[in-house]
N, C-alpha and C positions, 0 to 999 in steps of 0.2 A: 271760199270759192263761193260764188253765186249761183243759185240755182238758176236752170235755164228752162223756159217753156218756150220754144219756138217752133212755127208752123213753117214747114218747107214751102220755098218760094214757086214751086212748080205746080205738081199735082199730089193727091193725098188720098187715101182710102179711109172710108166713113164706116163703122159698125152699127149698125142699124139693131133695133129692139126683135124686130122680126126674124131676120136673116141675116147674115155677113153678105153684104152688097160692097159692091166696088162703085163709087161716085167720084168723078174728077172734077175737081174746081179750082179756082184761084185760091192759093193760099193768102193768109194775113199773119203778122206777126201777133202775138199776145202782148199784153200791156209791160209783162216781163220781158224786154229784149235786150240782146246785145249784138253786135255785128259780128258775122261770121269771119275768120279769117279767111285770107284768099287761099283758095284750094290749090293743090299742086299742078304747078303749069307745066303744059306740054313745053317742049324747047322751043322758043321762038327767035334762038341766036343765029340759026343758020347752021349751026354745026348741030350733027345727028349722031348720037353715042351709038357705039355699035360693040358692046362687049362681048369678047371671043374667048374661048377656051384656049387657054396656053400651054404650050408643053411645059412639063416640069423641067426645072434647069436646078442648079446649084447659085443659091443667091448670096453673094458676099459683100459685106459692108464695106464701102470706100475706106481707104486708110488715110491716116493723117499725112498732109503733104500731096495728096492726090488732086491734079486738077479738073476742076469741075466737066465732067462729060457733057457733050451737047444734049439738047432736048428742044422739042418743039411740041408745045401742047397749048390745049384752048383753055380760057378762063371760063367763067359762067355768063359773059356776054358774047362767046364765040370768036373772040381775039385770040389768037395765036402768039404764043410768048416764046422766045429762045433767049439763050444767054446774053446775046448782044443788046436784048432790051435793057439790061441792068450794068451796061457797060460803064455808065459813069459813077457808079457805085463805089464808095471805097471799101465797105463791106457787105457782102451778100448773106443774108440770111436765109435759109430753106427750112421750112418745116413739113414735113410729111404729116399729115392729119387727117381726119376726115368726121363725116357725120355722126355715125352711130356710136363710136366708142366712149364709156362714160369718162375716161382720163382725158381724151382730146377734148370734149366737152369743159372738163374742169378748167382747162388751161386756155381755152378761148378768150376771154375777157384780159387775162396775162400779156396774150400775144398781140391783141387790138391795143393796150395800153403801150407796151413795148413799142410797136411800130409808130404810134403816135407821138411818142418821146424821141424816137432816134431817127425820125425822118428829116429832120433838119440838119442831122449829122452827117449824112452822106451813107447812111444804110438803108439799103433795100430788102423788104420782106416780101416772101413769096410762099402761100401755102400751096402744098401739092396733094391730092386726095390720090392715094395709091391702090386702093382697094377696088378687085373685081366683083361686082354683083353677082357672078356666077360661084363665088367663093364665099358669100355671106349669106349665113344661115337666120331664118324668122328668128329662131332662138336666140340669136346674138345680139338681138334689138331690143332687150328689154329695158334698157336706159335710155331709150331714144323715141322720138317722135319721127324722125327721118332715117331713110338707109342712105345708102352712099351711092346713089344713082346720079348721073349728070343733071338730071331734072331737080332732085332734092337738094344738091349742091346750091343751084341757084335760089331755092328758099333759105337754104342757113347764111347764105352770103347776103341775102337781102334783108333777113330779119335779125341778124346781129351785127349788121352794117360793118363787115369786114372792110377794113383800109387797106387792104392788100390785096394782089390778085390770087384768086383760088383756083389751081389749074387741075383739069381733070386728066388722069393717068388710067382709067378704068378699062379701056379698049383693050391693050395689050401688054400694060403695065411695061413696056419698054424703059421708062427713066427709071421706076420703082426696081426693076430687075439689075438696072445699070448701078445706080446707087446704092442698093441694098438697105433700106431702111427696115428695122425687126418689129417695129410697134408704131402705133400712134399714139401721143405725138413723138417724132424723133428728128432732134433740131442739128442742122449741118451749117456750119459756119464757114464762108470762104473769105480770104482775105484780098487785097486789090488785086493780086495776081491770079486771082480764082483758084488758089490752092486751099485744100480743106485744112482748118486751123483748129476748128473745134466739132466735136460731134457727139450728142447723148442726149442728156435731159435737158429741159428749160429751169428746171429748181428741184428741189428734192422733196418738197411737199405738194402732194397731188388735192388737197382741199382747198378751194378757193379761199382766197382771204388770209392765208396762211403762211404766204411766199408770195415773192415778185420778181419771178424770172432770174435769181440771182445768178446761176451757173452761166445762161446767156448773156446777161450783162457784163458778167466779168470777162467772158470772152470778146464779146465786141468791145468793150473800153479799153482793153489790152490791146487790139489791132488797131482802136483809132489813134491810140498813144504811141503807134509804132513799136509795141512791145511784143514779146512772144506771150502766147495764152499759157497762163502756169499750169492749169488741168486740162488739156488739150481734149482728153475724151473721158467720157463718163457713161455707165450704161443708162439705158433707159427702161420706162415702165410704162404699159398700155396695153391696149389689144392688139394681136399679132396682126402683122398684113395677111390680107386676105386673097390669096394667091387664087389665079385662075385655074389652076390645075386641082382645086380643092374640090371640085365637083364630084368626084368619085365618093369622096366621104360625105357629101351633102345628099348623095343618092341614099346612103344606107340610112341617114337621119330621116329622109322622105318616106322610105320604106317603113321605117318605124313608127312614124305618124300615120301613115295609109294603114297599118295593122291593127290600129286601135278600134274598139268596136262602138257602134253608133245604136244607141237606143232612145226610146221615146216613151216616157211615163205621162200618164194621167193625173191631173190634180184637180182638187176642189178650189172652191174660194178661199177656204180657210189656210190650205197648203200655200196657195198664192200669196197671201199676207205673210207667212212665215218666210217665203222665198225673199219678198223685198224687204222683209225686217232685219235678214241678213244677220243671222248669229254665229256667223263666221267670222274669222280675223282675218278676213282679205276684202280688198276693194270688187265689188260685184257688179259685173255690166251685166243688164238684163234687155234683151230685145224682144219686143211683142211684134210676131210676124204671121203671116197666112201663104199657104201656096198660091191662093187666087189674088193675091197682092203682088203685082207687077216690081213696083220699088221694093218691096220687102226681099223679094225672089233676087234682085239684082245687087242689092247690096249685102247679102247674107255672108258669102264667100268672105268678104272682107273683114267683118266681124269676127268671123270664125280663126283668120288669120292672128285677130287680136291675142286669142289665146295663146299661139305660139310665140307672138313677141313676148307676152307679159306672164304667161302662166306660170313660169319658174319663180316668180316673186309673189308679192301678196297682191294677186288678182286671180279672178276666175272670170269666165264667161258663161253666163246661163241664157238658153233660150226658151220662149214661151209661145208656141203655137195658138192661133184663134180660129185654127181650122175645126170645123164640127166634130163631135167624138166619133161618128160614123166613117169620117174621113181621114183618121188616124193613120191608116196604111200611107195613103197618099202623102201625108205629111213625113211619115218614117222613111218613104220611099227618097223624098226630096233630100231629106237630112244625110241620107246614105250617098247620093249622087254628088252632092257638095263636101260630102265627109266632115261631118260635125260630131266627132268624140268628146263632146262636152256634156253637161247636164242638160237634156233637153225635156221639156215638158210641154204638154197638151192640156187646154183648158176642157175639163169634163164636165160641161155644163150648159144648159140651153140661155141662160140669162146674160147676155152680154154687158148689161150695165152692171151686174155684179161683178164681173170681170174686170169692168174700169174702176169700179170703187176699190177693188181687192190690191189693184195695181198701184194707181194714183189717182185719188180724188181730183186732184187738177188735171188730170188727162182728160181729153173730150172725147178720145175714142178712136180717133184716126190712126191708120196702120201706114206704115210701120211708126212704132214708138220703141225709144230708147233711153233708158234711165242709168244712171252710176249710182251705186248706194254704198256709202261707208259700213263698215261694222255698228249694228246698233241701229240702221234704217232711215240714215240720213241722206237724202237725195242730194247729191252734189252737182249733178248734171243731169237734165233729162232734154229731149229733144223728139217733137213731132214730125216725121217725114224723115226720108233719107239723111243720115247724119253728113256732116262734113268729116270725112276721115280724119284729116288732118289736126281739127279743132278737137275731135274726140281723143285722138292720141294725147294730145296736149293734155288734156284734163286728166287722164288717167297716170301720165308719167310726172306731171308736176304737182300729184297730190302728195301730201306728207307721207303716206303709207308707202310710196313708191320713191321718186325721186330720179334726178339725173345723173347722180354720182354715187360711188360705192360708200 
């Protein structure tokens, strides 16, 4: 992974030797550059998602032989699909999948390959995202760069180049409640009469490269040959569907997070060097910020959220304030306001250039500054200015210490 030293294209804050001052000016890239990934887009499809709390109901999985219930759902372009859109297909394959689940991600390439190989055989494939964002905790996103919102479905579809429609059922989960998937991914195969002929796993090995959708292929091949499916039902494995009535449990988790204490410790240059040296066994995200730096204050809550996403794994977020030591109370009050129950430090010194050298000699002193450090001190990502959050998440989740799969 390449080290990045990029300047924000907007404005940034500069540390001076006399005092910490804010200066706004156009930013330029350093010599070591890399184009940032597209940021998360607002929905421009004309469809506006509206996740709603869903009353708890008993969910039953469709039985073999059941005729496919009707549905009307938007894809990532805003186009609505119904069963009639697939009426010419000899076989209809529906796969309930999502963005955040490591198992779902492990099967993405297999689904794409299957779709490509069977598209000229009269087989239609459609992906359905059944989860409610109201039921998805940050702590459940430890293996992903994207949650299950409609906007982030657009990104996944674009970046993975899905060759099948990706439908959104996250508002009321009406289709998911009717069809009854229990996990992601969960495959449903309907025959020419749209009767359910196979349900369950795609294959029996989650790890990419170890299987080729054998169970799904066997079911579809049988139907194309006019034969019954030999094994019409298999169990599936993956992340449970996130139902909209799960928000009560989420509140409990939120309350537990809110109860965590927030503290701020003062550190000297030698201690800062130790922080960057990272003697832990975790991937360490370090953010340099100050209360007087508007971009710092704006982006900080998103960085704290990363601790909730990845903190249960080999990751930790550490904050380092460049506020003056006499303003430590102001810095602590901010940390309490945004609730930052991580390792929070404040530079206890007057020489800002010593701070710069202690953090990273390649840093020119502008705030905010963010770096991702491996155990042992190797900087694998650094960015000067407000980070591209999606880019940062990818740097974290795709690092060898982390990964997208179990």
